[in-house]
C-alpha positions in Angstrom: 25.4 -67.2 -73.4 21.4 -67.3 -72.9 20.0 -67.3 -76.2 18.3 -69.8 -77.7 18.8 -71.6 -80.9 16.4 -69.4 -82.8 18.9 -67.2 -82.4 22.2 -68.7 -83.5 23.5 -67.9 -86.5 22.5 -69.9 -89.6 26.0 -71.4 -90.2 26.0 -72.7 -86.4 22.4 -73.7 -86.7 23.6 -76.2 -89.5 27.1 -77.2 -88.1 24.5 -78.2 -84.8 21.8 -79.6 -87.5 24.0 -81.8 -89.2 26.1 -82.9 -86.0 22.2 -84.7 -84.7 22.0 -86.1 -87.7 24.4 -87.9 -88.1 24.2 -89.4 -84.6 20.2 -90.5 -84.9 21.7 -92.3 -88.7 24.6 -93.7 -87.0 22.4 -95.2 -84.1 19.4 -96.1 -86.2 21.4 -97.5 -88.9 23.2 -99.7 -86.7 20.0 -100.5 -84.7 18.1 -101.3 -87.8 21.4 -103.7 -88.9 21.6 -105.5 -85.2 18.3 -106.3 -85.7 18.0 -107.4 -89.0 21.0 -109.9 -88.3 19.1 -111.1 -85.1 15.3 -112.3 -86.7 17.2 -113.3 -89.5 20.3 -115.9 -87.5 17.9 -116.4 -84.6 14.1 -117.6 -84.6 11.4 -116.0 -81.9 13.1 -117.2 -78.2 16.7 -118.5 -79.7 19.0 -118.1 -78.2 22.9 -117.3 -78.5 25.2 -117.8 -75.8 28.3 -115.4 -76.5 29.6 -116.0 -72.3 28.5 -116.6 -69.8 27.1 -113.2 -68.4 25.9 -112.3 -72.0 23.1 -114.2 -74.5 21.6 -112.6 -77.5 18.4 -113.7 -77.5 15.0 -112.6 -80.3 12.9 -111.5 -78.0 9.6 -109.8 -79.7 8.4 -106.8 -77.1 5.0 -106.0 -77.7 5.4 -103.2 -75.2 7.8 -100.2 -74.0 9.9 -100.7 -71.7 10.5 -103.7 -69.6 7.4 -105.1 -71.5 4.9 -102.2 -70.7 1.9 -100.9 -72.1 2.0 -104.7 -74.1 -0.3 -105.0 -77.5 -1.2 -101.2 -77.1 1.3 -100.6 -80.5 -1.0 -98.2 -81.4 -0.5 -95.8 -78.6 3.5 -96.3 -78.0 3.7 -95.4 -81.8 1.5 -92.4 -80.9 3.7 -91.6 -77.7 7.2 -92.2 -79.5 6.2 -89.4 -82.2 4.8 -87.0 -80.0 8.2 -87.8 -77.9 9.8 -87.1 -81.4 8.8 -83.8 -81.7 9.4 -82.1 -78.5 12.6 -84.0 -78.3 12.7 -82.0 -81.6 11.4 -78.5 -80.3 13.6 -78.8 -77.0 16.4 -79.3 -79.1 15.5 -76.4 -81.2 15.0 -74.0 -78.1 18.3 -75.6 -76.1 19.9 -72.8 -74.4 23.2 -72.9 -74.7 23.2 -76.3 -77.3 26.6 -77.3 -76.8 28.0 -80.2 -78.6 27.5 -83.2 -75.5 23.4 -82.1 -75.8 23.1 -82.6 -79.6 25.1 -85.3 -79.3 23.0 -86.8 -76.4 19.5 -85.3 -78.3 20.8 -87.5 -81.6 21.4 -90.9 -79.2 17.3 -90.4 -77.9 16.6 -89.3 -81.4 18.1 -92.3 -83.1 16.8 -94.8 -80.3 13.3 -93.5 -80.6 13.5 -93.3 -84.3 14.8 -97.0 -84.6 12.3 -98.5 -82.3 9.8 -96.8 -84.3 10.4 -98.2 -87.5 10.8 -101.9 -86.0 6.5 -100.8 -84.4 5.3 -99.3 -87.7 7.2 -102.6 -89.6 6.3 -105.4 -87.8 4.1 -104.2 -84.7 6.2 -105.4 -82.4 10.4 -104.8 -81.5 13.4 -106.5 -81.5 15.6 -107.3 -78.3 18.3 -109.4 -78.1 20.7 -108.3 -75.9 21.4 -110.2 -72.6 22.7 -109.8 -69.4 23.5 -112.1 -66.6 23.7 -110.1 -64.4 24.3 -112.3 -60.8 23.0 -115.6 -59.9 20.0 -116.2 -61.9 18.9 -112.0 -62.2 18.8 -111.3 -65.7 18.4 -107.5 -66.6 15.3 -107.0 -69.5 16.6 -107.8 -73.3 17.0 -105.0 -75.0 18.7 -103.7 -78.1 21.0 -100.7 -79.2 18.1 -98.3 -79.6 17.6 -99.0 -75.9 21.1 -98.8 -75.4 21.6 -95.1 -77.3 18.2 -94.1 -75.4 19.4 -94.5 -71.7 22.8 -93.3 -72.5 21.5 -90.6 -74.6 19.7 -88.9 -71.2 21.9 -89.5 -69.2 24.5 -87.8 -70.8 21.9 -85.2 -71.3 21.1 -84.5 -67.9 25.1 -84.2 -67.3 25.2 -81.7 -70.0 23.4 -79.3 -68.1 24.6 -79.9 -64.9 27.9 -79.0 -66.9 26.2 -76.2 -68.2 24.9 -74.2 -65.2 21.0 -74.6 -65.9 20.0 -76.9 -62.8 21.9 -73.7 -60.7 19.8 -71.2 -62.5 16.6 -73.3 -62.3 17.6 -73.8 -58.7 18.6 -69.8 -58.4 15.3 -68.5 -60.3 12.7 -70.7 -58.4 14.6 -69.8 -54.8 14.4 -66.0 -55.5 10.6 -66.5 -56.6 9.4 -67.9 -52.8 11.0 -65.0 -51.7 
């Protein structure tokens, strides 16, 4: 049970890779198609009210999450590529890799790829989902890639919790202190 993925039979490795690639493809394609629709139908800054709490708005985000590192495209691309490579290595040695953890990594990678495509093509990311939480407080605009990354991170943490990885790490840490 504690074997890493490098020791999985080839058939299991192929299945896990295919599942991950399917999720990456679905997320990045849906992200790119939705951003294409927004760029085609809304000029930058224009919004389309869907409900009293939800709008679509064309925002060109030159930064990372919440606009951090604005206009640092090369740095963000470099960090994104390094992050993707790290996640791929992590996926290879994830022990034990369950379908849930594979899907969560696929969500994270699919979102990273979707935003990376925008940064390389346009120098910015198109954000367009805009929620009013209460009163005049709005959540910063985001896109499908951002949502996939966020959901993927929480699902991965849950997957680790379910697999007992946290207990094992906690136990090892306390054993080494004694």
